[in-house]
C-alpha positions in Angstrom: 0.1 0.2 -0.1 3.0 2.4 0.9 4.1 1.9 -2.7 0.5 2.8 -3.8 1.0 6.3 -1.9 4.4 7.4 -3.4 2.8 6.5 -6.9 0.0 8.8 -5.8 2.7 11.4 -4.4 4.4 11.4 -7.7 1.5 11.6 -9.8 0.5 14.9 -7.6 3.9 16.4 -8.1 3.6 15.9 -12.0 0.2 17.5 -11.8 1.7 20.4 -10.1 4.5 20.8 -12.4 1.9 21.0 -15.3 -0.1 23.4 -13.6 3.1 25.6 -12.9 4.2 25.2 -16.6 0.5 26.4 -17.8 1.1 29.7 -15.8 -1.5 29.1 -13.0 -1.0 31.6 -10.5 -2.1 31.5 -6.7 -5.7 31.9 -6.0 -7.0 33.8 -3.2 -10.6 32.9 -2.9 -12.3 29.6 -3.0 -14.1 30.2 -6.4 -17.7 29.5 -5.8 -17.0 26.1 -6.8 -20.1 23.8 -8.0 -19.4 19.9 -8.8 -21.1 17.4 -11.3 -20.3 13.5 -11.7 -20.0 11.0 -14.3 -21.3 7.6 -13.6 -20.2 4.3 -15.6 -21.4 0.9 -15.0 -20.4 -1.5 -18.2 -20.0 -5.1 -18.1 -18.1 -7.1 -21.0 -17.7 -10.7 -21.5 -15.0 -12.8 -22.7 -15.3 -13.7 -26.2 -18.3 -11.9 -26.0 -20.4 -14.4 -24.9 -22.7 -13.7 -22.2 -22.5 -17.1 -20.8 -18.9 -16.6 -20.2 -17.2 -14.7 -17.3 -16.7 -11.0 -17.8 -15.7 -8.0 -16.1 -17.4 -5.2 -14.6 -16.4 -1.4 -14.2 -18.2 0.8 -12.2 -17.2 4.5 -12.1 -18.4 7.8 -10.1 -16.3 10.6 -10.7 -16.9 14.0 -9.1 -15.5 16.8 -10.6 -15.7 20.7 -10.6 -18.1 21.9 -13.3 -18.5 25.8 -12.5 -16.5 28.3 -10.5 -15.8 32.2 -10.7 -12.4 31.2 -11.6 -12.0 29.0 -14.6 -8.3 28.5 -13.9 -9.3 27.2 -10.4 -12.0 24.9 -11.8 -9.5 23.5 -14.6 -6.4 22.9 -12.2 -8.8 21.2 -9.8 -10.2 18.8 -12.3 -6.4 18.1 -13.4 -5.6 17.1 -9.7 -9.1 14.9 -9.7 -8.2 13.2 -12.8 -4.6 12.6 -11.9 -5.4 11.4 -8.5 -8.4 8.9 -9.7 -7.3 7.5 -13.1 -3.4 8.6 -13.3 -1.3 11.0 -14.8 -1.8 10.0 -18.2 -5.5 11.1 -17.9 -4.9 14.9 -16.6 -4.8 16.5 -19.8 -8.1 15.1 -21.0 -11.6 16.2 -20.0 -13.5 14.6 -17.2 -15.8 13.1 -20.0 -12.7 11.7 -22.1 -10.9 10.7 -18.9 -13.9 8.4 -18.0 -14.2 6.9 -21.4 -10.8 6.2 -22.0 -10.2 4.6 -18.5 -13.3 2.4 -18.8 -12.1 1.2 -22.4 -8.6 0.7 -21.3 -9.4 -1.6 -18.5 -12.0 -4.0 -20.6 -9.6 -3.9 -23.8 -6.6 -5.0 -20.9 -9.0 -7.9 -19.4 -10.0 -9.0 -22.8 -6.6 -9.0 -24.1 -5.0 -10.7 -21.0 -7.9 -13.4 -20.1 -9.2 -14.6 -23.3 -6.3 -16.5 -24.2 -6.0 -18.0 -20.9 -9.3 -18.8 -20.5 -9.4 -20.6 -23.6 -6.7 -22.9 -22.8 -8.2 -23.7 -19.4 -11.5 -24.0 -21.0 -10.2 -26.7 -23.1 -8.3 -28.6 -20.5 -11.0 -28.6 -17.9 -14.1 -30.7 -18.2 -16.2 -28.4 -15.8 -16.3 -24.8 -17.0 -17.9 -23.6 -13.9 -14.9 -24.7 -11.6 -12.8 -21.8 -13.6 -15.5 -19.0 -14.3 -15.1 -17.4 -10.7 -11.0 -17.2 -11.5 -12.0 -15.0 -14.5 -15.0 -12.8 -13.1 -13.4 -9.5 -12.8 -14.6 -6.2 -11.3 -13.1 -2.4 -10.6 -14.9 0.2 -8.9 -13.3 3.8 -8.8 -15.2 6.6 -6.8 -14.2 10.1 -6.6 -16.0 12.6 -4.5 -16.0 16.0 -2.7 -15.9 15.1 1.1 -15.2 18.7 2.2 -15.1 22.2 1.0 -15.2 25.2 2.9 -13.2 28.7 2.6 -9.8 27.3 0.9 -9.9 23.6 2.0 -10.9 21.1 -0.5 -10.8 17.7 0.9 -11.1 14.8 -2.3 -11.7 11.2 -1.4 -11.0 8.5 -3.7 -12.3 5.1 -3.2 -11.1 2.0 -5.0 -12.1 -1.7 -5.0 -11.0 -4.5 -7.4 -11.2 -8.1 -8.0 -9.1 -10.4 -10.2 -10.0 -13.6 -9.1 -8.5 -15.5 -5.7 -10.1 -15.3 -2.0 -11.7 -11.7 -2.0 -11.2 -8.4 -3.7 -9.1 -5.5 -2.2 -9.9 -1.9 -1.6 -8.5 1.1 -0.5 -9.0 4.7 -0.2 -6.9 7.7 -0.7 -7.4 11.5 -0.1 -6.4 14.9 -1.3 -6.3 17.9 0.9 -6.3 20.6 -1.6 -5.1 24.3 -0.2 -7.3 26.6 -2.7 -4.7 29.5 -2.1 -2.1 27.7 -3.5 -3.7 24.9 -5.5 -1.4 22.5 -4.1 -2.0 19.4 -1.9 -1.4 19.4 1.6 1.2 17.4 3.2 2.4 16.5 7.2 5.4 18.9 6.6 3.0 21.7 5.7 0.9 21.1 9.0 3.5 20.3 11.5 6.6 21.8 12.5 10.0 21.0 14.1 10.7 16.8 14.5 7.4 15.9 14.8 7.3 12.4 13.7 7.9 10.8 17.2 5.8 12.9 19.5 3.1 12.4 16.6 3.5 8.6 16.8 3.1 8.4 20.4 -0.2 10.6 20.2 -1.5 8.1 17.2 -0.8 5.3 19.7 -2.4 6.8 22.7 -5.5 7.7 20.8 -5.7 4.0 19.1 -5.6 2.9 22.4 -8.3 5.1 24.0 -10.5 4.2 20.5 -10.3 0.4 21.9 -10.4 1.1 25.5 -7.2 -0.4 26.2 -4.1 1.0 28.3 -1.2 -0.3 27.0 0.3 -0.9 23.5 0.3 -4.6 24.2 -3.5 -4.8 24.8 -3.7 -3.0 21.1 -1.2 -5.5 19.5 -3.1 -8.2 20.9 -6.3 -7.2 19.1 -4.3 -7.6 15.9 -3.4 -4.1 15.2 0.4 -3.3 13.9 0.8 -7.3 13.1 1.0 -6.3 9.4 3.1 -3.2 9.7 4.1 -0.3 12.2 2.2 2.4 13.5 3.5 5.6 12.0 2.1 9.1 10.6 0.9 8.5 7.1 0.5 11.2 4.5 -2.9 9.5 3.9 -5.1 11.8 6.0 -7.8 13.8 6.0 -8.3 17.4 7.3 -11.6 18.4 9.3 -13.3 20.6 11.6 -12.9 17.9 14.3 -9.1 17.1 13.6 -6.6 15.4 11.2 -7.7 11.6 10.8 -4.9 9.3 9.6 -6.3 6.8 7.3 -4.7 3.3 7.1 -5.9 0.8 4.5 -6.2 -2.8 4.8 -2.7 -4.7 5.6 -1.0 -1.5 6.5 -1.4 -2.1 10.1 -3.9 -4.5 10.3 -4.7 -7.9 8.7 -7.8 -7.8 6.1 -10.4 -8.9 8.4 -10.4 -5.7 10.5 -10.6 -3.5 7.6 -9.2 0.1 7.3 -8.1 2.0 10.4 -8.9 5.5 11.3 -7.4 7.4 13.7 -8.6 10.8 14.6 -6.4 13.5 16.6 -8.1 16.8 17.8 -6.4 19.8 17.1 -6.0 20.8 20.7 -3.7 17.9 21.5 -1.5 18.6 18.7 -1.4 22.4 19.1 2.3 22.2 20.2 3.2 20.5 17.1 1.1 22.6 14.6 2.3 25.5 12.2 0.8 28.8 12.6 1.8 29.6 8.9 -0.6 27.1 7.1 -3.5 29.7 6.8 -5.9 27.3 5.5 -5.2 25.0 8.6 -6.1 27.8 11.0 -9.3 28.6 9.1 -10.4 25.3 9.6 -9.7 24.9 13.4 -11.6 28.3 13.9 -14.6 26.3 12.4 -14.3 23.6 15.3 
């Protein structure tokens, strides 16, 4: 999962470079944004035969449709497209990107699986026994989770099944500072050598959430059995505080699902930067 966050960060940096190259300047207002969405739900079967396994793709992509600032609208959509679909889609319109992403997924499925399925079908008498391994699905949903003043939080949910015991799902978050039109990262929020102290706060909150008094108790529940608990760049800002989001397998097994740890601003006040204006705004709303 951490590799996926690194990939997302690279994509966002690429988008940032693209926006800068296009002469985008800093915005001092939120732009009175309005949003719309594009939905897709399409199934394609191997060899065009509905009796055979197939793939299903669903997309629900929210994008900025109107704004008092056209550059702000277009720039945000570039980030949304990059985060949801990848950097090669970021220069397309939302409609073009959704269509191209859907078609690529279906084409790749048919190209990769039709030869394998034909071979398995020829070698096995019971085709039903192999059908489940060839029934794929993918879902992508991007929506605006929070939008107030100069902060916009965009959430991307993925789920995918490619055969096997179960599918995989994950959520990532994009916290946008609408003044600078750039993603907000931990180093923008915290000052000094904050990592160790922030890790202790995360442990304390995780223990409190699970009514435990020691780290060992939490570990015996299954937490940190698949990875260390440490600050993650996969977080989102809200009026309640900062929520650190750990997808399945990052710090706990699949059966425990994703883990969310919300730290209220007041317990982090000694670590927070006073220079991040968008953070100051959202804290005042609390």
